[in-house]
C-alpha positions in Angstrom: -111.0 -101.4 106.7 -111.7 -99.5 103.3 -114.6 -100.5 101.1 -111.9 -101.5 98.2 -111.3 -104.8 100.4 -114.9 -105.5 101.6 -116.5 -104.9 98.6 -115.9 -107.1 94.9 -115.1 -105.0 92.0 -117.0 -104.4 89.2 -115.7 -107.1 87.0 -116.5 -109.8 89.5 -120.2 -107.9 89.8 -121.0 -108.0 86.1 -119.8 -112.0 85.6 -122.4 -112.5 88.7 -124.8 -110.9 86.6 -123.6 -112.9 83.4 -124.3 -115.7 85.6 -128.0 -115.0 86.5 -128.8 -114.2 82.8 -127.1 -117.4 81.6 -127.6 -120.0 83.9 -124.3 -121.4 83.0 -120.8 -120.3 84.3 -119.2 -121.2 80.6 -121.6 -118.5 78.6 -121.0 -116.1 81.3 -117.2 -116.3 80.9 -117.5 -115.9 77.5 -119.7 -112.8 77.4 -117.3 -110.9 79.6 -114.3 -112.5 78.1 -112.4 -114.5 80.4 -111.8 -118.4 80.3 -114.1 -120.3 82.4 -111.2 -121.3 84.9 -111.1 -117.9 85.4 -114.5 -117.0 86.0 -114.7 -120.0 88.6 -111.8 -118.5 90.7 -113.5 -115.2 90.2 -116.7 -116.1 91.8 -114.9 -118.3 94.5 -112.8 -115.1 95.3 -116.1 -113.4 95.8 -117.8 -116.0 98.1 -114.9 -115.6 100.0 -114.7 -111.9 100.3 -118.3 -111.8 101.3 -118.6 -114.9 103.3 -121.5 -116.7 101.9 -122.0 -118.9 98.5 -123.3 -117.2 95.5 -123.3 -119.9 93.1 -124.2 -123.9 93.0 -122.5 -125.4 90.4 -123.9 -129.0 88.9 -123.6 -130.8 85.3 -126.5 -129.3 84.7 -125.4 -125.9 84.8 -125.1 -122.8 87.4 -128.0 -121.3 89.6 -127.6 -118.6 92.1 -128.0 -119.9 95.7 -130.8 -117.6 97.9 -127.9 -115.3 98.9 -126.7 -115.4 95.4 -129.8 -113.7 94.2 -129.9 -110.8 97.0 -126.1 -110.2 96.0 -127.1 -109.9 92.4 -129.8 -107.4 92.7 -127.2 -105.4 94.9 -124.8 -105.6 92.1 -127.3 -104.9 89.4 -128.1 -101.4 91.0 -124.2 -100.9 91.7 -123.2 -101.9 87.9 -126.2 -99.4 86.8 -124.6 -96.8 89.1 -121.1 -97.3 87.4 -122.4 -96.8 84.1 -124.1 -93.7 85.0 -121.0 -92.7 86.3 -119.4 -93.5 83.2 -121.4 -91.9 80.9 -121.3 -88.9 83.1 -117.7 -88.9 82.9 -117.8 -88.9 79.2 -120.0 -85.9 78.9 -117.2 -84.2 80.7 -114.3 -85.6 78.2 -116.7 -84.7 75.4 -117.1 -81.2 76.5 -113.5 -80.6 77.2 -112.6 -82.3 73.9 -115.2 -79.8 72.1 -112.7 -77.0 72.8 -109.2 -75.6 72.8 -107.5 -72.4 74.6 -104.1 -71.9 73.3 -101.9 -68.9 74.5 -98.8 -68.4 72.4 -96.2 -65.8 72.4 -95.7 -63.6 68.8 -93.4 -65.7 67.0 -94.7 -68.9 67.6 -98.1 -68.0 67.0 -97.3 -66.5 63.8 -95.0 -68.9 62.3 -95.1 -72.3 63.9 -98.6 -72.7 65.0 -100.5 -72.4 62.1 -99.1 -75.7 61.1 -99.2 -77.6 64.2 -103.2 -76.1 64.4 -103.7 -77.7 60.7 -102.1 -80.7 61.9 -104.3 -81.1 64.7 -107.7 -80.2 63.0 -106.9 -83.3 60.8 -107.1 -85.6 63.9 -109.7 -83.4 66.1 -112.0 -81.8 63.3 -114.8 -81.3 65.7 -112.5 -79.2 68.5 -113.2 -75.6 68.3 -109.2 -73.8 69.1 -109.2 -70.6 70.1 -105.5 -68.8 70.1 -104.6 -65.8 72.4 -101.3 -64.3 70.8 -99.2 -62.0 73.4 -95.7 -61.7 74.9 -94.2 -64.7 76.8 -95.3 -62.9 80.2 -98.9 -62.7 78.9 -98.9 -66.2 77.9 -98.0 -67.4 81.7 -100.6 -65.1 82.9 -103.5 -66.6 81.2 -102.3 -70.0 82.0 -102.4 -69.6 85.8 -105.6 -67.3 85.5 -107.2 -70.8 83.8 -108.1 -69.1 80.7 -105.7 -70.8 78.4 -105.4 -74.9 78.3 -102.0 -74.7 77.0 -99.1 -72.2 76.1 -96.2 -71.5 73.7 -93.2 -69.3 75.0 -89.9 -68.0 74.0 -87.2 -67.0 76.5 -84.5 -68.3 78.9 -86.5 -70.4 81.5 -90.3 -71.8 82.2 -92.0 -68.9 83.9 -92.9 -69.6 87.4 -95.8 -71.7 88.2 -95.3 -73.5 85.1 -94.0 -76.9 84.0 -92.6 -77.5 80.4 -91.0 -78.9 77.8 -88.6 -77.7 74.7 -90.4 -77.9 71.4 -87.6 -76.2 69.5 -84.8 -73.7 69.3 -84.2 -70.4 67.8 -82.0 -67.7 67.3 -82.2 -64.1 67.3 -81.0 -61.9 64.5 -79.8 -58.4 64.4 -81.3 -56.9 60.9 -81.0 -53.6 59.2 -82.6 -52.0 55.9 -79.9 -52.5 53.1 -79.4 -48.7 53.2 -78.8 -48.8 56.7 -74.9 -48.4 57.8 -74.2 -51.5 59.1 -75.7 -53.7 56.1 -72.5 -52.4 54.6 -70.1 -53.3 57.3 -67.2 -55.8 56.7 -66.4 -56.2 60.5 -69.1 -58.0 62.9 -70.6 -55.2 65.2 -69.3 -55.9 69.4 -71.7 -56.7 72.0 -70.9 -52.6 73.2 -71.6 -51.4 69.6 -75.1 -52.9 69.9 -76.0 -52.2 73.5 -75.1 -48.3 72.7 -77.5 -48.2 69.4 -81.1 -47.4 69.6 -82.8 -50.4 68.2 -86.2 -51.1 67.1 -87.2 -53.7 69.9 -90.1 -55.7 71.7 -91.6 -54.9 74.7 -90.7 -55.8 78.3 -92.3 -59.4 78.7 -91.6 -60.6 75.4 -89.0 -63.4 75.4 -87.4 -61.9 72.4 -86.6 -58.8 74.6 -85.9 -61.0 77.4 -82.8 -62.8 75.8 -81.4 -59.8 74.3 -81.5 -58.0 77.6 -79.9 -61.2 79.3 -77.0 -61.0 76.2 -76.3 -57.4 76.6 -76.2 -57.2 80.3 -72.2 -57.4 80.7 -72.1 -54.7 78.1 -73.7 -52.0 79.5 -77.7 -53.3 78.6 -79.8 -52.2 76.3 -79.9 -48.7 75.2 -83.5 -46.6 75.3 -85.2 -48.0 72.3 -86.1 -46.2 69.3 -89.2 -47.8 69.1 -90.7 -50.2 71.5 -93.6 -52.2 69.8 -95.8 -55.1 70.7 -95.5 -57.2 67.9 -93.0 -58.8 65.9 -95.1 -57.8 62.6 -94.8 -54.3 63.6 -90.9 -54.6 64.6 -90.0 -56.2 61.2 -92.2 -53.6 59.4 -90.1 -50.8 60.7 -87.1 -52.3 60.0 -88.0 -52.8 56.6 -88.9 -49.1 56.4 -85.8 -48.1 57.3 -86.7 -46.7 60.8 -83.7 -48.7 62.3 -81.9 -51.8 63.1 -84.1 -54.3 65.2 -83.5 -57.9 66.6 -85.9 -60.4 65.7 -86.3 -63.9 65.9 -84.6 -65.8 62.5 -88.0 -67.5 62.2 -89.7 -64.1 61.6 -87.3 -62.6 58.9 -86.5 -65.6 56.4 -88.5 -64.4 53.9 -87.3 -60.8 53.9 -83.5 -61.9 54.1 -84.2 -63.9 50.9 -85.6 -60.6 49.1 -82.8 -58.6 50.2 -85.6 -56.3 52.1 -83.7 -56.8 55.1 -79.6 -57.7 55.7 -78.3 -59.5 58.9 -76.0 -58.3 61.0 -73.1 -60.0 62.4 -72.4 -59.9 65.8 -69.3 -61.4 67.5 -68.9 -62.0 71.3 -72.6 -62.7 72.3 -74.8 -65.5 72.3 -78.7 -65.0 70.8 -80.0 -68.5 70.9 -83.0 -69.4 73.1 -85.4 -72.3 73.6 -89.1 -72.6 72.5 -91.3 -74.2 74.8 -94.6 -75.6 75.7 -95.8 -74.9 79.1 -98.9 -75.4 81.1 -99.6 -75.2 84.7 -97.4 -77.0 87.3 -98.6 -80.2 87.9 -101.2 -80.4 85.7 -99.8 -82.1 82.6 -102.2 -81.5 79.2 -105.3 -83.7 78.4 -107.2 -84.1 75.5 -106.8 -81.9 72.4 -104.0 -80.0 74.6 -101.9 -83.5 74.8 -102.6 -84.1 70.9 -101.3 -80.1 70.3 -98.4 -80.9 72.7 -97.3 -84.2 71.2 -97.9 -82.5 67.5 -95.6 -79.8 68.4 -92.4 -82.0 69.8 -89.7 -82.8 67.4 -90.0 -86.6 67.0 -93.2 -87.0 68.6 
């Protein structure tokens, strides 16, 4: 039989110590926050479990039996050990809560995370946050290596070895500078035209490239890129300067579209929508600041 079935729980031991201090079951019950009948029942249950009488009850109060005094001495050491255990666990939580390591794909890192982190700081001003921005593959690698507590990725699915939850949805747009011939087209591009045209693109491993490759796989695949760049900002800058058309998140080009520095080019017959996800190592649900940031980034939470 395990110790759980042989040894009284901490609540019962704390009650016994209170009886020893006050010499009264009623005052002991008030100290631990239960009724006197509940305290009496707990003492009787402990006596049955141990097989000895612990408390003599009389109209003048309650006093420990000889066995009760001995058990109380042992109980004190158990409770002190539990208090030390609790203090150690709290120290671990404080250390965990003092920092948060986030890894995020470029679009989320640049356009969504700043607002979430500002909200997190309002609730956890003492938590130091570090942010590693990279493509979705790099985010997965950081989480699996233990170098990040929470990640955010864009793409078609949760990367292997991770669990995740959808925190938003996005779509990719084909964009071009106003002087590019596509900006003056009246008919939408066909997927075959898009696939055959060298574009300014994100690198392999990015969620943007993953979605584009999947959407055009049945139309000949993506042509050799005109430029292949490692950040959303770089791709956008190249498109604005007229280097060539690009495929970018709608989140990333809102201002450029509004100011007409870029023009959205419609594409008929291809799906460029994607889900944005928070991710973490499989089986290890976020805790502490990571749990709070996850809640802030989920719609409706």
